[in-house]
N, C-alpha and C positions, 0 to 999 in steps of 0.2 A: 788603440782602443784596446782595453784588457779583453781576452778571449771570452772570459764569463760574460762581460758585459754584451759584447757582440752576439753571442749565443743567446743571451736573453732578448736582445733587440730582433733577432731573426725569429724567435718563437712568437714573440708578440706580433711581428709582421704576419706570419702564417695564421696566427688565429685570428687576426684583423681580417685576413684575406677569405679564410673559410666563414667567417660572420658574414662579411659582404656577399659572398656568394650564396649562403643561406638566405639571407634578405631579399637578395635579388630573384632568386628562384621560388623560395617558398613564401616570401613576404605577401605577394599579391593573394595568393590561395588563403593563407591564414587570415588576412584582412576580409576576404569574402566570406569565410567561414564566421569570424566574429559579427559580421554584418548580419550574415543570416540568424545568428544565435540571438542577436538584439530585436531583430524583426519577429522571430519566433516568441521572444519574451514579450514583445508588446502585443503580438496576436493572442498569446495565451493569457495574459493579463486581462485583455479586453473581454476574453471568453469567460473567464472566472468572475469578472465583475458583471457582466451582463446576466450570468447565470444567478448571482446574488440577487440582483434587482429584479430578475424575473420571478424567484422564490418570494420576494417582498411584494411584488404586484399581485400574484396570483394568491398568496397567502391572506393578505388584506381583502381581496376581492370575495374571496369564498367565506371567511370568517366575518368580515365586516368590521375588522379591528382597526383603531387609527393608527396603532403602531405594534408592529411584530416583536418588538422587544418586550413587550408587556403582553403577549398574547395569552398567557396562561391565566394572567389576572382577568383579563377580558373575558376569555372562555367560560369563565365561572358564572357569567351573567347570560350566557346563552342557554336557550331551551335545550333539554335533553336530547329531544330527536335531532337537533342539528348537530350537535356533537357525535351522534351515533351515524347520521346519514353522509356527512362529509368524507370521513376516512373511507367508509364503505363504497361510495361513488369513486373516490380517488383509486381504491384498490381494484375496482372493476375495470376503470379505465386503463391501468398499469397491466392488468392481466390481458386485455386484449392487444395490447402493444406487443408485449413480449411473446405472447402466442403466436402472432403473425409475422414479427421481425426478428426475433432470435431463434435460433435452431433448438435451443434446449431450455427455453423459459426462463433463463437466467440473467439477471442484469449484471452488466460488467462493472468493475470497478479496480481499487487498486492492485489486487492480487494479479488481475490480468495484464496490467501495466508491468508490474514485476515479472510476470512470464514473458510478456513481449520483449523486455530487455535482454533477459537471459537467453532466450531460445528463438528468438524471431527477429534478430538484428535491429531491436529498437521499435519494431511494429506492432500496431495492434489492430483489431478489427475494427472497420467503419460503419457498416450497416448496422451491426449488432450494437456498436458503440453509440450512434445517434439515437437508435431507440432506447437505449439505457440512459442516456442523458434526460430524454424526454421523461422517462419513468420515475427517474429521480426527482426531477423538477415537480412532478405531480405528487410524489409522495412526500417530499418535503413540505409543500404547500397544503396538503390536505390532512396533515396530522400524524404522519410516519415519523416515528422516534429514532431518526438518524441523523447523520451530519452531511455537510455540502462537501466535504475535501475529497471523498471518494469519487464523486461525479467529475468535479473539475479536474481533478489528476487524470482521469480517463479522457475527458475533452482535450486537455492539453495535450494527450499522447496521440489524439487522432490528428491533431494538427501538425506535429512533428512527423507524423508517419506519412502523411501526405507530401510535406516537404522533402523527406527522405527518398520517398519514391519518385518524386519530381525531378530530383537531382541524382538520382540513382546512387544513393550514399551507401558506403559499405557498412560492416556492421559496427565498427568502431565510431565512425560519424554517426551513424543512425542512433547510436545508444547515447551519445553525446548530445546530440540534439534534442533526444527524448528527455534528458537530464535537464536541458534548458527550458523546455517548455514546461516540465512539471515544477520546477524551482519557481519560473513566473507565476504559474498558476496559484501554488499555495502561498506565495508572497502576496499577490493580489487579494487572494480570499481572506488573509488574516491580517495583513499589514504587518508582515514578518519577514523582512529580507534575508536576515541570517539564518533563521531556521528554514526558509524555503530552499535556500541553496543546499544546506545541509541535509535536509529531507531527502533531496533528490539523489545525493550522493550516498546516504546512509540505508535509505529504504529502497529506492527503485534501482540504482545502479550498484549498490552493495560494495562499492569501493570508492577510494580517496584518491584517484589517480590525479596527479598534478596537471596534466593536459586537459582535463575535464573541468577542473575547478574555476579557471577563470571565465571561459565563456558561460558558465552555469551561474557564476556570480553576476555578470552582466545582465543576464535574462531576467535573474531574480531581482536585480534593481529595477530593471523596465517595468516589472509586474508591480513592484512597490508603488513606483511612481503613478502607474495608472490608477491604483487603489487610492492614493492620496489625493490625486485630482478630483476623483469622484466624492469620495467619503471625508477627505480632510486627514491630518496627521493626528488620529486618535485611536487609543487602544481599545480593544474589545471589552475590557472589563476596567471598572474604577474601584480601586481599592481605598479604605478609608485611612487616613494618616500613614503612618510608616509602620511596617511589620519587621522586627528584628529578633534575633535569638538573644534573649536576656542573658543566658548564662550557658556556658560550654557544657554544663551538667545535663541540659536539655537535649544534648545532642543524641544520646541513646534512645530518646523517646522517638527520634525521627527514624531511627535504624528500624525500632519496632513498627513504626507507621509503615515504613517501606515493605517489611515483610507482609504486614496487612492488607496493603495495597495491591501486592503482588498477587496473593491468594483472591483477593476481590476481582482482579483482573482476569485471572484464570475461570473464576466463575462465571464472569459475563461471557467470556469466549466459548466455553462449553456449553452454556445455556443457548447460545446462539446456534452452534453445531448440533445440538440435542434438538432443538426445535426445527433445525432443518431436515434433520434425519426423521423426526416424526411426521413432519409435513410431508415428505417425500413418501413414507410409507402409507400415511393416510390417503395422499392423492392416488398412488398405484392400486391400493387396495380398492378404492371407490371408484377408480376410472375416470378422475376428474381430468378434464382438459386443464392446460396451464393457464388460462384466462380466469379460472376461479379460484386459483390458490391466492393471489393477492387480495381478491375480494373478501374471501373468508378471514384473512388476516386482518383487513380492514375494519370489518364488522367486531372483531375481537379487541382492536385498539380503540374503536369508538365507544364500545360498552366500557372500557377501562377509564375513557376520558371523561365519561358522565359523572364519575366520582372523584377522577383525579386528572385534572385537566392539565397537570404539570408535566405529563409525559408527551405532550403535543409538540411536534417539531423538534427543532435543534436543542431547546433547553438552555438558553443564554440567561433567561429571566432566573431561574431557579439555581443556575450556577453563580450568578451575580449574588443572589441571596446568601448563598453558602459562603462565598468568599468575603462578603461583609458581616457575616455572623448574624444574620437576620432570621435565622432558623432555630427552632428547638432542636434537642438531641432526638427526640423520637421522631420529629419531622425528617431530620436528616436521614435516619435509619430507613423509615417507611418510603421515603421518596428514592432512596438508592435501591431498594429493593423492587419497587415499581419500575424504575429505569430499566433494571436488567430484564425484568419481564417484558417490557414495551420494545426494547431493542430486539430481543430474541423472537418476539412476534413479528416484528417488521422485517428482520432479516431472513427469518425461517419461512416467511410468506412470500419471499423473493419480490419485495416491493421496491427497493433501491435504497442508495443513500451510503453513506460512510460511517464508520465507527469511532472517528477521532473525536468529534464532538460530544457524542455520547460518554465517551471514556473521559473527557474532561469534566462533566457533570457529574458522573458517579464518582470519579476520583475527589472532586471537591466536597461532595456530600460525606464520603468515607473520611476524608481528612477533618471535616468538621466535627463529625460525631466523634472521633478519636481524639480530636483537640479538646471538645468539651470535657471528655473523661480525664485527660492528662492533666488539664489546667485546674480541673476540680480538685483531683488529688494531690497535686503539688502546686499549689497556687504561688508560692515564694520562689519556686525555681523554674516557673514557666513564663512564656511571652503570652500571645494572644492566641484564642483559638483558630482565628482566621489565618495565622500562619501555617498552622496544621492543614487548613483547607487548600491553601495554596501549594504546598507540598505534596499532598495527596492528589490534587489534580494533576501535576506532573508525573507524580509515581505511577497511577494506574494507566495514564495515556502512553506512557513510555513502555510499561508492560505489554500493553494491546499492540502497539505499533512495532515493538522490538527496536526501539530507536531511542536510546538514552540521550544521545548527545543533542539531536535537533529537538527533542522534546521538551528537554531542559530549556533550550534557548526560546524556544515557542512560547513556553509558559511565561519567561520574562518579558517577551515582546508583547504577548497578549495582555499583560497587566502593567508593563511598565515599571515592575518593581524589580530592581536588580540587587536590593541589598540582602536579599535572603538566599543567595546563591548556595551556601553551605548547607542548609536545611534541606533545600530542593534536591541538590546532587546527592546527599546521603540517602535520602528516600528513593529516588529514582535509580540509585545503583542497586539497592537491595531489592527492589520491586523487580527489576529486570532479572536480576540472578535468580530470584525465586522462580519467576513466569517461565523462564527459559527452560527450567527443567520439568516443567509440567506440561508445556505444549510445544511444538515445533519453532521455537525461537520468537514467534510473533503470530498475530492473528491471521495476517496474510499468507505466510509460508505454510500455516497450519491448513489454510482454505486449501492452497496448491497441493499440500500433501495428501489430502483428502480426495483429490482429484488425480492422484497417482503422477504428479509432477514433483519430482524430489529437488527442490532447490535449497532446502533448509541447510544441507550436508556441506553445500558449496559445489564448485565447479567440478571436482573430481567425481561427484556422483551424478550430476545432470548432463553433463557433456556426452556421456554414452548413449542417451536418448537422442542426441542430435544426429547421430550418423545410422542411416539405414544400411543394412547389409548389402542392399542392391549396389549402393554407390562404392562401397570397399572391395567387393568380391571380384575374382578374376573369371572373365567368361571362358565358355568352353573353347573359344577360337583362339584364346591367347597363347603365345608360345610357352609360357610356363604355367599352363592351365593343369588342374588335377587329372590324375591318371582315371581313365574311363573304367577300368575294372575295379578299381578301389571306389569309385563312385557308386556303382552297381552295388557292391557290398554294403556301403554305408546307407543306401536307401532301404535296403532290408533291415539293416540294423536300427533303422530310424535316427540315424544322427544327421538331422538336417534342420535348417531354420527357413521359414518363409521369407520371400524376398521383401516384403513390407516390414519385417521384423528390425530391431535396432541393435547396436552393439550392446545395450542393456541387457538384452535377452541373451545375445550370443556368447559374451566372455563367461558368463557363468557355465555354460555347458561346455567350453574349452576346459576349463577347470575341473568339471565333474568327469568328461570323458577321457582327457589326455590325449586326446588326436590332434594332428598338425593342422587340420582344416575340417570344415563343415560344409556341406552341401547347402546350396541356396536353391530352394525349389518354388514353385508355382501350384497352389492348390485352389481349384475352383470349388470344391465342396469337400466335407470330411470323408466321403467314401471314394473320391477321386484319386487316380494314380498322380503321384508327384511328377511335375515336369521340370526337368533339370533347367536352372538358370544360370548357374555358375558355382563357384567354390569360393569360401570365405576362409583365407588363411590366417591363423592365430598370429603371426607376425605381421600381417597388412592391418589386422584390427588394432594391434598395439601400436603401430606406427601411426595411424590416423589418430589414436586417443593422445598419445604424447604430442603430437602437433598441435592439438587442439588446446591441451594443458599449456603448453609453451606460448601459443599465441594469447591465450587468457592471462597468463602471468606477465606477458609484455605490456599488455592492455593496462592491466591494474597497477604497474609499477612504473608506467611512463609519466 
């Protein structure tokens, strides 16, 4: 036998032996993980489906409508006092719940899940999360102008958190299980398995690691099966006929549409943040308890719904009318402006719900209004206005979520129209490029940035906030502790940080002062004498930071 052939056979034998050893030792644990991912997918899919059915039940009960898909048309026949009373009562109930069951009077949603994935090993709050799910259910059922994707994502995160705590999962496993739960919930909520999996990777985990992809896809498929067993294999929106780009000359119009949609998305996001700031200032100035803030928002929504019932709930009826071209230009413009106002009132009033469905409605209305102008100006070089509505729906939603890939796919899966990919992708790419420069990449990351949680810049920014100096410092009893005389001098100079501070606070002090270490002290009050706890050395802080960066890079590229 030739030496080259013999060497190749020996190398193949060694590879087979390593593969068999890996299968024998790692195979059972991998099978267990995939089984857990599947079970989490089923549980999250059931939770999302039950949440959707619960909204249908309560909304049908309080409004008396025979079908929630036509609630806007039915609401026009109701007496004015009923349209005013239902959101008001709903807001009051929500206020009572958030007042007694959340520490800050804030309903949890997607931003909290992103924060849990990045900073808390894939875990989220449970008590506040359950209260938030109930609040969102009541809000969406009583006229709140938000969507159901935010609540179902947080519900799914609570399921994965419970599993992670039960099996004592580490950070990587906890995040992977969180991704599985979110993918299944989104898939079950919208019958969109591809988009559900990519949403979990792109929005929640914010990486596309190969090791996480397969179990997330399994969970997403499980969630989709749950949806189709209950609702059938149907799309959320039905489009008339086929929508195609008639000429390549029309593509520049979709670039312009993307720019417009990006600006519209920014307007909606900033309107929500402005409403939240105004609501907080008003609440603090008047000394109002948390329970009254959603009630006041409910009164405002009810008053708006008396004249414009289109703002009630998720808004699928109006979105469908926009996608089928059943609205006039001025109706599309007016409904778009009213939707922004209604979403701002609901979110600023801390009533609960998500922003994805409202962004779909706003995008469809914006796209239709733009399309009616474009097709009117250039009828011979244009397709239909409904194609612009479809592209606008994806463009605004992608800009709000900061998720161009998953949003593009979810638009296709919601409508069943895969023939318009070029138009949608062009609009989505332009809208996300514009909005990312005017906000912190997405609505959710901007929410977190407003809470001083810096995730938008990436791990190099937020990892510093994960390390408390108390866990990295050298204690006075250590053999290589700081010199006592130097410590006394530094206390007099004020070169110290408190024990509960993080490296995010400490590292800029090193750069500013140029010292080799900072004292770590405990202060009971502003006038108290600092009590020495230890010393934080610059080299130790940098080593901890580098290890965290290396671990994050390994996870994201495994």
